[in-house]
C-alpha positions in Angstrom: -0.1 0.1 0.2 1.3 3.3 -0.8 0.6 6.6 0.3 0.0 5.6 4.0 1.0 7.4 7.6 1.9 6.3 11.0 -0.1 6.7 13.9 1.0 6.9 17.9 -1.5 6.0 20.6 -1.2 8.0 24.0 -3.3 7.9 27.0 -2.9 9.3 30.5 -4.1 6.8 32.9 -3.1 6.5 36.7 -5.5 3.7 37.7 -3.4 0.9 36.6 -1.9 -1.4 39.0 1.6 -3.0 39.0 1.8 -6.1 36.3 -1.6 -4.6 34.4 -1.0 -4.0 30.6 -2.8 -1.2 28.5 -3.7 -1.7 24.8 -5.5 0.6 22.4 -8.0 -1.7 20.8 -10.6 -1.0 18.0 -12.1 -2.1 14.8 -8.8 -2.6 12.6 -6.1 -5.4 12.2 -3.6 -3.2 14.0 -5.8 -2.6 17.1 -6.8 -6.1 17.3 -10.5 -6.2 15.8 -11.7 -5.1 19.4 -10.1 -8.0 21.0 -8.9 -7.0 24.5 -5.8 -8.9 24.5 -5.1 -8.2 21.0 -5.0 -4.8 20.7 -2.3 -2.3 20.1 0.2 -2.4 23.1 1.3 0.7 25.1 4.1 0.8 27.2 4.9 3.1 30.3 8.4 4.1 32.8 8.6 5.4 35.9 9.8 8.7 34.2 6.8 9.0 31.7 3.9 7.5 34.1 0.9 8.0 33.9 1.5 8.5 30.3 1.3 5.2 28.1 2.1 5.2 24.6 2.5 2.8 21.6 4.9 2.1 19.2 4.2 3.9 15.6 2.2 1.8 13.2 1.8 1.9 9.6 -1.7 2.6 8.6 -3.3 3.1 4.9 -4.4 6.7 4.2 -7.9 8.1 5.0 -8.6 4.9 7.1 -11.1 5.7 9.9 -9.6 4.2 13.2 -12.2 3.6 16.0 -10.9 2.9 19.3 -11.1 2.7 23.3 -8.2 1.9 25.6 -8.5 -1.1 27.9 -6.6 -2.4 30.8 -5.8 -5.9 31.0 -5.3 -7.0 34.7 -2.8 -9.5 35.8 -4.0 -12.7 36.4 -3.8 -13.1 39.9 -5.8 -9.6 40.3 -9.7 -10.1 41.4 -10.8 -7.4 39.2 -11.9 -8.4 35.8 -9.9 -9.5 33.3 -10.5 -6.4 31.1 -11.3 -2.9 32.0 -12.8 -0.8 29.2 -13.0 3.3 29.3 -16.7 3.9 30.2 -18.3 6.3 27.9 -20.7 6.2 25.2 -19.2 5.7 21.6 -15.6 5.1 20.5 -12.6 7.3 20.0 -12.1 8.4 16.5 -9.1 9.0 14.3 -8.8 9.1 10.5 -5.1 8.2 9.1 -3.4 10.9 6.9 -0.9 10.0 3.9 2.7 11.1 4.7 2.0 12.1 8.4 2.7 10.7 11.8 -0.3 11.4 14.0 -0.1 11.4 17.6 -3.1 11.0 19.4 -3.2 11.8 23.3 -5.8 11.3 25.5 -7.0 11.5 28.9 -8.2 7.9 30.2 -12.4 7.8 30.4 -12.6 11.3 28.8 -13.6 11.1 25.1 -13.8 14.8 24.2 -9.9 15.4 25.5 -8.4 13.7 22.7 -5.3 15.8 21.3 -3.9 15.0 17.7 -0.4 16.4 16.6 1.0 15.6 13.2 4.3 15.7 11.7 5.6 15.1 8.4 7.1 11.6 7.8 10.5 11.1 6.3 10.5 10.0 2.4 11.6 6.6 3.5 8.7 6.3 5.6 5.9 7.4 3.4 6.5 11.3 2.9 6.2 12.1 -1.1 6.9 8.5 -2.2 4.7 6.7 0.1 5.1 4.1 2.6 5.3 0.3 1.7 3.4 -1.9 4.0 2.8 -5.6 4.4 -0.6 -6.8 3.2 -3.4 -7.3 5.5 -3.4 -10.4 7.2 -6.2 -13.1 6.1 -6.0 -12.8 2.3 -9.6 -14.4 1.7 -11.5 -10.9 1.2 -11.4 -10.3 -2.4 -11.7 -6.8 -3.7 -14.9 -6.2 -5.8 -14.4 -6.4 -9.6 -15.1 -2.6 -10.2 -12.7 0.1 -10.0 -11.7 1.3 -6.5 -12.7 4.7 -7.6 -16.4 3.3 -8.2 -16.8 1.8 -5.4 -15.7 5.0 -3.0 -18.0 6.8 -5.2 -20.6 4.6 -4.2 -19.8 4.8 -0.3 -19.6 8.6 -0.6 -22.9 8.9 -2.4 -24.4 7.1 0.5 -22.4 8.7 3.2 -23.1 12.5 1.8 -26.8 12.0 1.8 -28.6 14.1 4.8 -29.1 11.6 8.0 -32.8 11.0 7.0 -31.8 9.5 3.6 -29.0 7.4 4.5 -30.5 4.3 5.5 -32.4 3.2 2.4 -32.2 3.1 -1.1 -33.5 6.6 -2.8 -32.9 6.0 -6.3 -36.7 5.5 -7.1 -38.2 7.2 -4.1 -36.8 10.5 -5.1 -38.1 10.8 -8.6 -39.0 14.3 -10.1 -41.9 15.7 -7.9 -43.7 17.0 -10.9 -42.8 13.6 -12.7 -44.2 11.3 -9.7 -47.2 13.2 -9.2 -48.4 12.7 -12.7 -47.8 9.4 -12.5 -49.2 8.7 -9.2 -52.8 10.4 -10.5 -52.8 8.1 -13.9 -52.0 5.2 -11.8 -55.4 5.6 -9.6 -56.9 6.0 -13.1 -55.6 3.2 -14.6 -56.4 0.8 -11.7 -59.9 1.6 -12.5 -59.6 0.7 -16.3 -60.9 -2.6 -17.5 -58.3 -5.3 -18.0 -57.0 -5.4 -21.9 -56.3 -8.5 -24.0 -52.6 -9.2 -24.2 -52.0 -8.1 -27.5 -53.8 -4.7 -26.8 -52.0 -4.1 -23.5 -48.4 -5.3 -25.2 -49.1 -2.6 -28.2 -49.6 0.2 -25.3 -45.8 -0.7 -24.5 -44.1 0.8 -27.3 -44.5 4.2 -26.4 -46.0 4.3 -22.7 -45.2 6.6 -19.6 -44.4 5.6 -16.3 -48.2 6.8 -15.6 -49.3 4.0 -17.8 -48.3 1.2 -15.9 -50.2 -0.5 -13.2 -47.7 -0.2 -10.4 -47.6 1.4 -6.9 -46.4 4.7 -6.5 -42.3 4.6 -6.9 -41.8 6.9 -4.2 -42.7 4.0 -1.4 -40.6 1.5 -2.8 -36.8 1.0 -3.1 -36.5 -1.4 -5.6 -38.4 -2.4 -8.9 -38.8 -6.0 -7.2 -41.3 -4.8 -4.9 -43.8 -5.1 -7.9 -42.9 -8.4 -9.0 -45.0 -11.3 -8.2 -44.8 -14.5 -6.3 -46.3 -17.6 -6.7 -48.7 -18.3 -3.8 -48.7 -21.5 -1.8 -50.8 -23.7 -4.0 -49.0 -22.4 -7.0 -45.7 -23.2 -5.4 -47.0 -26.7 -4.5 -48.0 -27.5 -7.9 -44.5 -26.6 -9.3 -42.6 -28.5 -6.9 -44.8 -31.7 -7.9 -43.5 -31.7 -11.1 -39.5 -31.6 -10.3 -38.2 -34.4 -8.2 -35.3 -32.6 -5.9 -33.3 -34.5 -3.7 -31.8 -32.7 -0.6 -28.2 -32.7 -0.5 -28.1 -31.6 3.5 -29.9 -33.4 6.5 -30.8 -31.0 9.2 -29.7 -31.9 12.6 -32.1 -29.6 14.5 -35.2 -29.2 12.9 -37.2 -29.4 16.0 -35.3 -25.9 17.2 -37.9 -23.1 16.2 -37.1 -20.5 13.7 -38.1 -16.8 14.5 -37.8 -14.6 11.4 -37.5 -10.7 12.3 -38.2 -8.4 9.6 -39.2 -4.8 8.8 -41.3 -6.3 5.5 -42.6 -9.6 4.1 -44.7 -9.9 1.2 -47.4 -9.7 0.4 -48.3 -7.8 3.4 -45.4 -5.5 3.1 -42.5 -4.9 0.6 -40.3 -1.9 -0.6 -38.1 -4.4 -2.2 -36.1 -7.6 -2.3 -36.3 -8.2 1.5 -39.9 -8.3 1.7 -40.0 -11.1 -0.8 -36.6 -13.3 0.8 -38.7 -13.0 4.2 -41.8 -14.4 2.6 -39.4 -17.0 1.0 -37.9 -17.7 4.5 -41.6 -18.1 6.2 -42.7 -20.8 3.6 -39.5 -22.5 3.5 -38.3 -23.2 7.0 -42.0 -24.3 7.9 -41.8 -26.8 4.9 -38.5 -28.1 5.9 -40.1 -29.0 9.5 -39.3 -26.4 11.7 -42.0 -24.7 13.8 -41.6 -21.1 12.2 -42.7 -17.8 13.4 -42.0 -14.8 11.0 -42.6 -11.3 12.9 -43.2 -8.0 11.4 -44.6 -4.4 12.0 -48.4 -4.2 11.3 -48.0 -1.1 9.1 -51.9 -1.0 8.2 -55.0 -3.3 8.3 -54.5 -6.8 7.2 -57.2 -9.1 6.4 -57.6 -12.4 8.4 -55.6 -11.5 11.4 -56.6 -12.4 15.3 -55.1 -10.4 18.1 -53.4 -13.0 20.3 -51.6 -10.9 23.3 -49.6 -7.9 24.2 -46.4 -6.9 26.0 -44.5 -4.0 27.8 -41.2 -3.0 26.5 -38.9 -0.4 27.7 -37.6 2.3 25.3 -35.8 5.4 26.3 -36.7 4.6 29.7 -40.4 4.6 29.1 -42.9 1.7 29.1 -44.5 1.1 25.8 -47.2 -1.6 25.0 -47.3 -3.5 21.9 -49.7 -5.6 20.6 -49.5 -8.9 18.5 -51.8 -10.0 15.7 -51.4 -13.5 14.0 -52.3 -15.4 11.1 -51.4 -19.0 10.4 -50.9 -20.0 6.8 -48.4 -22.2 5.0 -47.3 -23.9 8.0 -45.9 -20.3 9.2 -46.9 -18.2 12.2 -47.1 -14.7 10.8 -46.9 -12.1 13.7 -47.7 -8.6 13.5 -46.7 -5.9 16.0 -48.9 -3.0 16.6 -47.8 0.3 18.3 -49.3 3.7 17.5 -46.0 4.8 15.9 -45.8 2.1 13.3 -48.9 2.6 11.2 -48.3 6.0 8.7 -50.0 7.3 6.1 -47.1 7.3 3.7 -44.8 4.5 3.2 -43.2 2.0 5.6 -40.0 4.0 6.1 -40.6 7.1 4.7 -42.7 9.9 4.0 -43.8 11.3 0.5 -40.8 13.5 0.3 -38.2 10.6 0.7 -36.9 11.2 4.0 -37.4 8.5 6.6 -39.5 9.0 9.5 -38.1 10.7 12.4 -39.2 8.1 14.8 -37.9 4.9 13.0 -35.2 4.1 15.4 -37.9 3.8 17.8 -40.2 2.0 15.8 -37.4 -0.8 15.1 -36.5 -0.9 18.3 -40.0 -1.6 19.3 -40.1 -4.6 16.7 -36.5 -6.1 17.8 -38.0 -5.8 21.9 -41.4 -7.0 20.6 -39.6 -10.1 18.3 -37.7 -11.4 21.3 -40.5 -11.4 24.0 -42.9 -13.3 21.2 -41.6 -16.7 21.6 -41.7 -16.5 25.4 -45.4 -15.3 25.7 -47.3 -16.0 23.1 -49.1 -19.5 22.3 -50.2 -19.9 19.0 -52.8 -22.5 17.4 -53.3 -24.1 20.7 -49.6 -24.9 21.5 -47.4 -24.0 24.0 -44.8 -20.9 23.6 -41.9 -21.4 21.2 -39.8 -21.3 24.4 -36.2 -20.3 25.1 -34.6 -22.2 22.5 -35.1 -20.9 19.3 -32.8 -19.8 16.1 -33.6 -16.2 15.4 -32.9 -15.2 11.9 -32.4 -11.4 12.1 -32.8 -9.5 8.6 -30.7 -6.2 7.8 -30.3 -3.4 10.5 -34.0 -3.0 11.1 -33.5 -6.1 12.9 -30.3 -5.2 14.0 -31.1 -5.0 17.9 -32.0 -8.4 18.1 -28.2 -10.0 18.4 -27.5 -6.9 20.7 -30.4 -7.2 23.2 -30.0 -11.1 23.1 -26.3 -10.4 24.4 -27.0 -7.8 26.8 -30.3 -7.9 27.9 -31.3 -11.7 27.7 -28.4 -13.8 28.3 -27.1 -12.0 31.2 -30.5 -12.7 33.1 -30.2 -16.9 32.0 -32.8 -16.2 29.4 -32.4 -17.7 25.9 -29.3 -19.5 27.0 -29.9 -22.1 24.1 -31.0 -19.8 21.5 -28.7 -18.2 18.7 -29.4 -15.6 16.4 -28.2 -15.2 12.7 -27.9 -11.8 11.2 -28.6 -11.7 7.4 -27.1 -8.7 5.7 -28.9 -8.3 2.5 -27.1 -4.9 1.9 -24.3 -3.3 3.9 -24.5 -0.2 2.3 -27.8 0.6 4.2 -26.6 0.5 8.3 -29.2 2.3 10.3 -27.3 5.2 11.3 -28.6 7.7 13.7 -26.5 10.5 15.0 -26.6 12.0 18.6 -28.3 9.3 20.4 -27.7 8.5 23.9 -27.6 4.8 23.6 -27.1 3.7 27.3 -30.5 5.8 28.0 -32.4 5.0 24.8 -31.9 1.2 24.3 -31.5 0.4 28.1 -28.1 -1.0 27.8 -24.9 -0.8 29.5 -21.5 1.0 28.4 -20.1 -1.7 26.5 -23.1 -2.5 24.6 -23.2 1.4 23.8 -19.4 1.1 22.3 -20.8 -2.2 20.0 -23.3 -0.2 18.7 -21.3 3.5 18.5 -19.4 4.4 15.4 -18.4 8.1 15.2 -21.3 10.4 16.5 -23.9 7.9 15.5 -25.3 4.6 17.0 -25.3 2.3 14.1 -27.2 -0.8 14.2 -25.7 -2.9 11.5 -22.5 -2.7 13.4 -24.1 -3.8 16.9 -25.5 -6.8 14.9 -22.0 -7.7 13.3 -20.6 -7.5 16.8 -23.1 -9.5 18.9 -24.8 -11.9 16.3 -23.8 -15.5 16.6 -23.2 -15.7 12.8 -23.4 -13.3 10.0 -24.7 -14.4 6.5 -24.7 -12.5 3.6 -26.7 -13.0 0.3 -24.1 -14.5 -1.8 -20.4 -16.1 -1.1 -18.7 -13.7 -3.2 -20.5 -10.7 -1.3 -19.3 -12.1 1.7 -15.5 -11.4 0.5 -16.3 -8.0 -0.8 -17.7 -6.7 2.5 -14.7 -7.5 4.3 -12.7 -4.8 2.0 -12.4 -1.2 2.1 -14.1 -1.0 -1.2 -16.9 -3.1 -0.3 -17.5 -2.6 3.3 -18.5 1.0 3.8 -16.9 1.6 6.8 -18.0 -1.7 8.5 -15.3 -4.3 6.9 -13.3 -4.7 9.8 -15.9 -5.8 11.9 -17.1 -8.2 9.0 -13.6 -9.5 8.8 -13.5 -10.4 12.3 -16.6 -12.5 12.3 -14.8 -14.1 9.5 -11.5 -14.6 11.3 -13.9 -16.1 14.2 -15.4 -18.5 11.6 -18.7 -17.1 12.3 -19.1 -15.7 8.6 -20.8 -17.2 5.4 -22.7 -16.7 2.0 -25.5 -18.0 0.8 -27.3 -17.1 -2.8 -30.7 -16.3 -2.3 -33.4 -18.5 -4.0 -35.9 -17.6 -6.8 -39.5 -17.9 -6.5 -41.3 -21.0 -8.2 -43.3 -18.5 -10.3 -40.0 -18.4 -12.7 -40.4 -21.3 -14.5 -41.1 -21.4 -18.2 -42.5 -24.7 -18.2 -45.7 -23.2 -15.7 -45.3 -19.8 -16.4 -49.0 -18.2 -17.1 -47.6 -14.7 -18.3 -45.7 -15.9 -21.6 -47.1 -16.5 -24.9 -45.7 -20.2 -25.1 -44.4 -22.4 -22.3 -41.6 -24.6 -23.0 -38.6 -26.4 -21.5 -35.3 -27.5 -21.7 -36.4 -30.2 -24.3 -38.2 -27.8 -26.6 -36.5 -24.4 -25.8 -35.9 -23.3 -29.4 -39.3 -23.4 -30.4 -40.7 -22.1 -27.3 -38.0 -19.0 -27.4 -38.7 -18.4 -31.0 -42.3 -18.1 -30.4 -41.8 -15.7 -27.3 -39.3 -13.6 -29.0 -41.8 -12.6 -32.1 -44.6 -12.0 -29.7 -42.3 -9.8 -27.5 -41.0 -7.7 -30.4 -44.5 -7.4 -31.8 -45.9 -6.2 -28.3 -43.0 -3.7 -27.9 -43.1 -2.4 -31.3 -39.8 -3.8 -32.6 -39.3 -5.2 -36.0 -40.2 -8.9 -35.8 -37.1 -10.5 -37.0 -35.7 -13.9 -35.7 -32.0 -13.3 -36.8 -31.6 -10.0 -34.6 -30.1 -10.7 -31.3 -32.5 -9.5 -28.8 -31.0 -7.9 -25.4 -32.7 -6.9 -22.6 -32.2 -5.0 -19.2 -34.7 -4.5 -16.5 -33.9 -2.4 -13.3 -33.5 0.5 -11.7 -32.1 3.5 -13.9 -29.1 4.5 -11.9 -25.3 4.5 -11.9 -25.0 1.7 -9.8 -27.0 -0.4 -12.2 -24.2 0.8 -14.8 -26.9 2.3 -16.8 -24.5 5.2 -17.9 -22.1 2.8 -19.7 -24.9 0.8 -21.5 -26.2 4.3 -22.8 -22.6 5.3 -24.0 -22.7 2.4 -26.1 -26.0 1.9 -27.2 -25.6 3.9 -31.0 -22.3 2.0 -31.4 -24.5 -1.3 -31.0 -26.9 -0.2 -33.3 -24.7 0.9 -36.0 -24.1 -2.0 -38.9 -20.2 -1.8 -39.3 -19.9 -4.5 -41.8 -18.7 -7.1 -39.0 -22.0 -9.0 -38.9 -22.5 -8.1 -35.4 -23.5 -4.5 -34.5 -26.3 -3.4 -36.6 -27.8 -6.6 -36.1 -28.9 -6.2 -32.6 -32.0 -5.0 -30.9 -32.7 -3.6 -27.2 -35.4 -3.5 -24.8 -34.5 -1.3 -21.6 -37.2 -1.3 -19.0 -36.9 0.4 -15.6 -37.5 3.7 -13.8 -35.2 6.0 -11.8 -33.0 9.2 -12.6 -34.3 11.3 -15.4 -31.3 12.0 -17.4 -31.2 7.9 -18.1 -35.0 7.6 -18.8 -34.5 10.8 -21.1 -31.6 9.1 -23.0 -33.8 5.6 -23.5 -36.5 7.7 -25.1 -34.0 9.4 -27.3 -32.4 6.2 -28.1 -36.0 5.0 -29.0 -36.5 7.9 -31.3 -33.1 7.6 -32.9 -33.5 3.7 -33.6 -37.2 3.2 -34.4 -38.1 -0.7 -34.3 -34.8 -1.4 -33.1 -34.8 0.1 -29.4 -37.6 0.2 -26.6 -37.1 2.4 -24.0 -39.5 1.5 -21.8 -39.7 3.9 -18.8 -41.6 2.2 -16.1 -42.3 -1.2 -15.0 -44.7 -4.0 -15.4 -44.0 -7.4 -14.1 -45.8 -9.4 -16.8 -43.3 -7.5 -19.6 -40.6 -8.7 -17.2 -41.6 -12.6 -17.9 -42.2 -11.8 -21.4 -38.4 -10.5 -21.6 -37.1 -13.4 -20.0 -38.9 -15.9 -22.2 -38.1 -13.7 -25.5 -34.7 -12.1 -25.0 -31.8 -13.8 -26.4 -29.5 -12.0 -23.7 -30.0 -10.4 -20.5 -27.9 -7.5 -19.7 -26.9 -6.9 -16.0 -23.7 -4.8 -15.6 -24.2 -3.4 -11.9 -21.4 -2.0 -10.3 -22.8 -3.1 -6.8 -25.2 -6.5 -6.3 -25.1 -8.1 -3.4 -27.0 -11.1 -4.9 -29.3 -10.3 -7.7 -32.1 -12.2 -8.9 -32.8 -11.3 -12.6 -29.7 -12.9 -13.6 -31.0 -16.2 -12.2 -34.5 -15.9 -13.8 -33.0 -15.1 -17.4 -30.9 -18.4 -17.1 -34.0 -20.6 -16.2 -35.7 -19.2 -19.5 -32.6 -19.8 -21.4 -31.7 -16.0 -21.6 -27.8 -16.0 -21.5 -26.9 -13.1 -19.0 -24.2 -10.6 -19.6 -23.0 -9.4 -16.0 -20.6 -7.3 -14.4 -18.2 -9.5 -12.3 -19.3 -8.3 -8.9 -21.3 -9.4 -5.7 -23.9 -12.8 -6.2 -23.4 -12.2 -10.1 -20.1 -13.9 -9.9 -21.7 -17.0 -7.8 -24.6 -17.2 -10.3 -23.3 -16.8 -13.7 -20.5 -19.3 -15.2 -17.9 -17.0 -17.7 -17.8 -18.2 -21.0 -14.1 -18.6 -20.5 -14.9 -22.0 -18.8 -15.9 -22.9 -22.3 -19.2 -23.2 -23.7 -19.5 -26.7 -22.4 -19.6 -25.4 -18.8 -20.8 -21.7 -19.3 -24.3 -20.0 -18.7 -23.2 -16.4 -19.1 -20.5 -13.5 -19.9 -18.5 -11.7 -17.2 -17.6 -7.8 -17.8 -14.7 -7.8 -15.4 -14.1 -4.0 -15.2 -17.1 -2.0 -15.7 -16.4 0.7 -18.5 -17.3 1.3 -22.0 -14.3 -0.6 -24.1 -14.9 -3.7 -21.9 -18.6 -3.6 -22.1 -18.4 -3.3 -26.0 -15.8 -6.3 -26.0 -18.2 -8.6 -24.3 -21.5 -7.8 -25.8 -19.8 -8.0 -29.1 -18.5 -11.4 -28.2 -21.6 -12.6 -26.9 -23.8 -11.4 -29.8 -21.4 -12.7 -32.3 -21.7 -16.4 -30.3 -25.3 -16.1 -30.9 -25.4 -15.2 -34.5 -22.3 -16.7 -35.9 -21.7 -20.1 -33.7 -25.3 -21.0 -32.4 -24.4 -24.5 -31.5 -22.3 -23.2 -29.2 -24.6 -20.6 -28.0 -27.1 -23.4 -27.6 -24.9 -25.5 -25.5 -24.8 -22.6 -23.0 -28.6 -22.1 -23.0 -28.7 -25.9 -22.0 -26.3 -25.0 -19.2 -28.2 -22.2 -17.9 -31.5 -23.9 -17.8 -30.2 -27.0 -16.1 -29.0 -24.3 -13.4 -30.9 -24.9 -10.0 -31.6 -21.7 -8.3 -34.8 -22.3 -6.7 -35.2 -22.1 -2.9 -35.1 -25.6 -1.9 -31.2 -25.7 -3.0 -30.6 -22.3 -0.9 -32.4 -24.0 2.1 -30.0 -26.9 2.4 -27.1 -24.1 2.9 -29.1 -22.7 5.7 -29.9 -26.0 7.3 -25.9 -26.6 7.3 -25.4 -22.7 8.9 -28.3 -23.4 11.4 -26.4 -26.6 12.8 -23.3 -25.0 12.8 -24.4 -21.8 14.7 -26.6 -24.0 16.9 -23.3 -26.1 17.8 -21.1 -23.1 18.5 -20.7 -21.2 21.7 -23.1 -18.2 22.2 -21.4 -15.0 21.7 -21.2 -13.2 25.5 -20.3 -9.8 25.8 -21.2 -8.2 29.0 
């Protein structure tokens, strides 16, 4: 690493006894990843006491070091093994290139840290930089995007105002005038009679967002919220036609699973989390676990029964939460009611896109209510779930479940046999709330406040990472990425510490049973791996006609579905569009058609409309979203483009393979795990990787994919067979979840107090 600096830690501490050791401990390798006895050791002498000082340590530039001082007492001393500084939050220092920084503090006084700096000699990092040894534990792979892009993404989130940091904003913050017009037209569209498929398809060609039968975008964070799911009967019908053999036999099917989530389809959803939580609720019950899914009661839901209430403490106030219940598909759906939960706007944000000012309070209630539910609710005439459960806490909204389990329940001999797995669906959004007095608000001790503190904010995701018995991300490759500075959004050291403790894993999400060309009621002609050539040819022609493209079997039909944002690589797609449409005599470019469906940033929506105007009959810029058209595209396209700069899991690339539409993806996140690159050979490959997202590389990969389709159809068909043979459905993923549950239940519980 070049261009780093050095840091010296000093503290004035007079409370030590002979034989004591003093460490600077924090969230970085040089500070021991918060392990009290593995931090940076400080020394003192008779002459310098009570000032303790470390040796200079080399650190890359612009790294935020969070730390506290801790005294390790002698083994014969009756005092606790480790004595931490007692104040809320942590000390904070950002390393600087070419400088030696000395941070001098007074024990127990956070505000009194003074930092002095001096230039390093050239040999140690001044001017020419510092050479450092690589970080320990080389398993963390950098995301396959440029560091500049990764930092730009992190910066975009970090620079938002506090009430826009915790949720994706790319759909919420549409142009107000456009969003208002869309909302009015959507209301009118909802009252229109259903059209025949051909008429509805013809309307797609020049449609505006207002003509789509969708919910207002200001209340969702991802277009996946508009996707459909198979109901219980449809799932069972789909699985009856497919024989799957479990690859793992669970050892703990008798242990109940409690899913804690801020949204769950079909009751509440703003994005992929709601869909995944719904799948958890069905799949764990189907495996044989007694299963509870607990979520906020945002509004009236039909078929619920009031079952109980509980009293919980937040900010030194007693709050009453009520529980409503519905048993369906083997799962106990439990909804938490409180006056703060039901709002007039979206689940998390008001109509202006800013999250509700009491969200921290709302999701603190959810976590406390979720932890009380297994102890008090008697559902379906059965006894309570009891004190041995596996909690599955999803994203930061449920991030207090691991913290409370560590600091509130286990110290009081409750849930001693229970464990909690924290599932990271997107580390970019962390539940950050500034200027919260954590001990008072959450009712937790000082060490717990340190676990949840980051800078001047509480960070619910950080607290969950520290306190969870196991952490799972939504793909194996994303697990590697979040352990790096480029992919960790300032929490990489905490994720890496979990990996070092062998309490970290990644499991690719499954896809819903409705994504199956053999039973899909939305497509023009159903097909299987045995007759895909006929089926896809028919669906391609129907799709071309429906969206106003020339009906041309020989053209390569490329599709894109997603948010129109920089994160999704739309800027690079738009930049190569005219090149792709121009016939240069090479037999490839100019023989391509493109359908791009999505909504998001106005500049990209306008660019799509412009491209459609320049290339009539060959480009469809479908600004909006229709879930049925998404199914048509999966069945009718030859290639599916998904050049995301950042994609923890991704689902469309898995849908497309099931339909024999080969994906072109950026080599990042779950896209790496789910798409086998053509470099493996056509006998194994299922798609194409863009190694680095830039214009030249995207042209190269798209050209290769289109050329293979046009000029080597036999090889292209081999890849289609490979893709359609992949099994991305939830039963496959559940085998991996059962492995993780067994491992988690066999490991010792995390104890922090």
